C-alpha positions in Angstrom: 85.5 113.0 116.7 82.4 111.9 118.5 80.0 109.3 117.3 76.3 110.0 117.5 74.5 107.7 120.0 71.7 106.6 117.7 72.4 103.8 115.4 72.0 104.5 111.7 73.8 103.8 108.5 76.1 106.8 108.9 77.5 105.5 112.2 77.7 101.8 111.2 81.2 102.0 109.7 82.9 104.5 112.0 84.6 101.8 114.0 86.7 100.9 111.0 87.9 104.5 110.8 89.0 104.3 114.4 90.9 101.1 113.6 92.5 102.7 110.5 93.7 105.5 112.6 95.1 103.1 115.2 96.9 101.2 112.4 98.5 104.5 111.2 99.8 105.2 114.7 101.1 101.6 114.9 102.9 102.1 111.6 104.3 105.5 112.8 105.6 103.8 116.0 107.2 101.0 114.0 109.0 103.5 111.7 110.2 105.5 114.6 111.6 102.4 116.3 113.3 101.2 113.2 114.7 104.6 112.4 116.0 105.4 115.9 113.3 108.0 116.5 112.4 109.7 119.7 111.3 107.1 122.3 108.7 109.5 123.9 107.1 109.9 120.5 107.1 106.1 120.0 105.2 105.4 123.3 102.8 108.2 122.6 101.9 106.6 119.3 101.6 103.3 121.1 99.1 104.9 123.6 97.2 106.2 120.6 97.1 102.8 119.0 95.5 101.3 122.0 93.1 104.2 122.7 91.8 104.3 119.1 91.6 100.6 118.7 89.6 100.2 121.9 87.3 103.1 121.0 86.7 101.4 117.7 85.9 98.1 119.4 83.6 99.8 121.9 81.8 101.6 119.1 81.5 98.3 117.1 80.1 96.3 120.0 78.0 98.9 121.9 77.4 101.6 119.3 78.6 104.0 122.0 81.5 106.4 121.8 83.6 107.0 124.9 85.5 110.2 125.5 88.8 110.4 127.3 92.2 108.9 127.0 92.4 106.6 130.0 93.4 103.2 128.7 92.4 101.3 131.8 88.9 102.8 131.7 88.5 101.7 128.1 89.8 98.2 128.8 87.3 97.8 131.6 84.5 98.9 129.3 85.7 96.4 126.7 85.8 93.6 129.4 82.1 94.2 130.0 81.5 93.3 126.4 84.1 90.6 125.9 86.0 88.8 128.7 88.9 88.3 126.3 90.1 91.8 127.2 90.8 90.7 130.8 94.3 89.7 129.6 95.0 93.4 128.9 93.9 94.9 132.1 97.0 94.4 134.2 99.3 96.0 131.6 97.1 98.9 130.8 97.7 101.4 133.7 101.3 102.3 132.6 100.1 103.4 129.2 98.1 106.3 130.8 101.4 108.0 131.6 102.4 108.1 127.9 99.5 110.4 126.9 100.7 113.6 128.6 104.3 113.1 129.9 105.7 112.1 126.5 104.5 115.3 124.9 105.0 118.1 127.4 107.8 119.2 129.6 107.5 118.1 133.2 109.0 119.2 136.5 110.1 115.7 137.2 112.1 114.3 134.2 110.3 111.6 132.3 112.7 109.0 131.0 112.0 105.8 129.2 114.3 103.0 128.2 114.4 100.9 125.0 113.2 97.7 126.8 110.1 99.6 128.0 109.5 101.0 124.6 109.7 97.5 123.1 107.2 96.1 125.7 104.8 99.0 125.1 105.0 98.5 121.4 104.3 94.7 121.7 101.4 95.4 123.9 99.9 98.0 121.5 100.5 95.6 118.6 98.8 92.7 120.4 95.7 94.7 121.4 95.4 96.2 117.9 95.6 92.7 116.3 93.1 91.3 118.7 90.6 94.1 118.0 91.2 94.0 114.2 90.5 90.3 114.2 87.3 90.8 116.2 86.1 93.6 113.9 86.8 91.6 110.8 85.3 88.3 112.0 82.2 89.3 114.0 79.5 90.5 111.7 78.3 93.7 113.3 78.0 92.2 116.8 76.0 94.6 118.9 75.8 94.2 122.7 74.0 96.6 125.0 75.9 97.4 128.1 74.0 97.5 131.4 72.7 101.0 131.9 73.1 102.0 128.2 70.2 103.9 126.7 68.4 101.9 124.0 69.5 102.8 120.5 66.2 101.5 119.0 
């Protein structure tokens, strides 16, 4: 799904759709944890929570859609718009491993323990809640990033 770069009424609510999808992934991860589900699948859903929530936030604040799945890249983009995201930067790099390695066989076995899963889940829940709060309390805040084309 790719948002158009011009600002119009069709694009104005898409960030909530990203947040809804992030919430669905958070619920899926929670259910898998409580039901003893596959840990790889849990952390994949956690990665998706963070990716989708960040993309929703970036769309909300900049009216720009970012492609890709690199969580650290997305957090850095969010920091440019809101310094509150600095607190997520240090914990973001490990999440990038959970996009590919959790879904496909690898030559080097990928193992994850329950403590890591709990930490990843808490991180994804925290970033989701932060973004949900911002989207529901900031009335259409729109901030141009340096170097962004004007959306007139």
